[in-house]
N, C-alpha and C positions, 0 to 999 in steps of 0.2 A: 148254321154257324152263328153262335152267339157273339156279340160284341164286334161284329164286322163294322168297318168304317161307315159312319152314318150317311155319307153322301150318296151311297148307292141305293138307298130306299129299299123297296120291296118288290119292284117290278122285275120279273124273271130275267129279262135280257140284261138289265143293269147288274143284278146280283151275280149272274153268271160271268159277266165281264169282270167284276170285282174279284170273284173267287178264282178265276182261271187266267186272266190276262194282265190286269192292271198291276203295274209294279214288277212284273217279271222281266228280268234283264234281257234286253234284245241286243243281239250282236250282228244281225244281218243288215247290211247297208240298205238294201232295197226296202226291207220292212221298216227300218227306221225312217226312211224317206216317206213312205206311205203314211206312217203315223204323224209325222210332222205336217204333211199336207192336210190330213184330216183335222188335225188340231187347228190349222189355219182356217179351214172351212167352218170350224165351230165358232170362230170369233163372232160375238154378238148373239150366239144361240146357245142352247143347252147341249151338253155332250150326248145326252140320250137321243136327241134329234139326229145327230150324226151317226150314232151307233145303230139306230133303226134303219138308216139309209146306207150303211156301210157296204152291203152287198151290191146295191145299185151303183154306188160309187166305183166299186171294184170292176163291175161290168163296163161302166161308161168310160173308165180310165184304163182299159186294157190290163187289168190286174195290177195297176200302178207300176207298170214297167217304165221307168224314167227314160230308157233308151228309145222307146216308141214315142212317148209323149214329147220328148225334146224336139221331135221332127214336126210337131203339129203347128198349125197357124190359125189365122182368124176364121177360116172355114170351120175348123174344129171347135173353136169357141162358140160360133153360132149354132153348130150342131148340138153342143152340150147345153146351151141355153134353152133348148127345146125339150130337154130331158127332165120330166117331172119327178123322176126318182131321186134326183140329187138336189143339192142346194144350187139354185140357178143365180149365180152372182158373177157378173162379167169379170170384175176385178180379181176374184179368187180363182176363177178358171184360168184367166190369162196368167196369173201369178204361178199357178201349177205348172204351166208350160215353161215359164222362165225358171222356176225352181228345178225342173227336170234338167235343164241345161246347166244350171249352177251345180246340181248334184253330179253331173257327168264330169265336170272339171275337178271337183274335189275327189270323186271316186277314182279318177285316173291318176291324180297326184299322190293320194295317200290312202284312199278308202274313206268313204263317208263315215263308216263305223269308227275307224281310227280317229278321224277328225273330231267326232263327238266324245268318244270315250277318253280322249287325252285330257279333257277338262276335269275328269274325275280320277285321273291316274289309273284308268282301267278298272276301277272298282266302284260299285254303286255306293253313293253316299247314304249312310244309314242314319236317318233322322230318328228321333225318339219323342215324337209328339204324342201328347196324351189326349188332346181334344182337337176337333176340327178348327176351332178358333186359333189354335197355336200354329196352324199350317199357313205359311205365307203365300201370297198370290204370286210373288216373284222375289228374287234375291239378287244380290250383286253378281253372282255367278250367272244366273239366267239372263241378266242384263248384258253381261260380257258376251255370252254365247250369241245372243240376239244380234248384238253389234257386229260380231264376226261373221255370222251368217249373212247379214245384210251387205257387208263388204264383199262377200262372195257372190252376191247377186240375188239372194233369197228375198222374198216378200212374204207378208202375213206371218211374221215370225218375231213378234214383239216379246218383251221379257215375260209377260204373263203366259202367252202361248208356249214359249220355250219351257217355262217351269212346268206347265201342265203336261207337255210332251215328255219332259225328263221324268216326271212321276209315272206316266203311263208306260214308258219304255224301260223302267227299272234302272235308269241312270241314278235315280234318287228313290230310296225306299221311304215313302211317306204313308204307308199303312200305319195307323195309330198303334201304339205299343200294346194296347189291350186287344187288338184285332189278331185273330189266329194267323192271318196271312202275313203279318209282319215277320215273324220268325221263319215261316215257310219260304217267303220270298228271299229273305236274307241268305238262306242256305243255297239258293240257286245261282248266286254270284260265282263267276269263274275264279 
């Protein structure tokens, strides 16, 4: 695929992620939560590091079932800190447990998917960026979503993490306009 977004480089796992997942609108509450958690783990690291460890994360975190993880405690944090397949960061692991509990409250109240998509009026924001330099690290909207998530009890969800998450989950289409995936992803919106 010529002219794909330059951030994905040429490593096969990254190219496949770009070509099949990144920017595709996600409407499943659990899958949205998984991606937000993984973006939180990425803080301070490269996304490819998380991508390469994603299957180990899924195994360690019970398929990212927030209803299971919400019941975990310090014993589970200690267990996960011994798992070399994931990013072993006490704060991020503990935040994942707390985030599962916050997810449950939102899911029961309105649905986590509804909570997130309402910021976009149910439709992906279709940006028209020409170069990677044009793409912001965060926006006023990602800052607002971050604040609202934190009010709900989430951690590791700052404005930059939220913006990257929104891009990855197709809440925002930030494929560059000359990337063939831009139009393809645009057509996937509900």
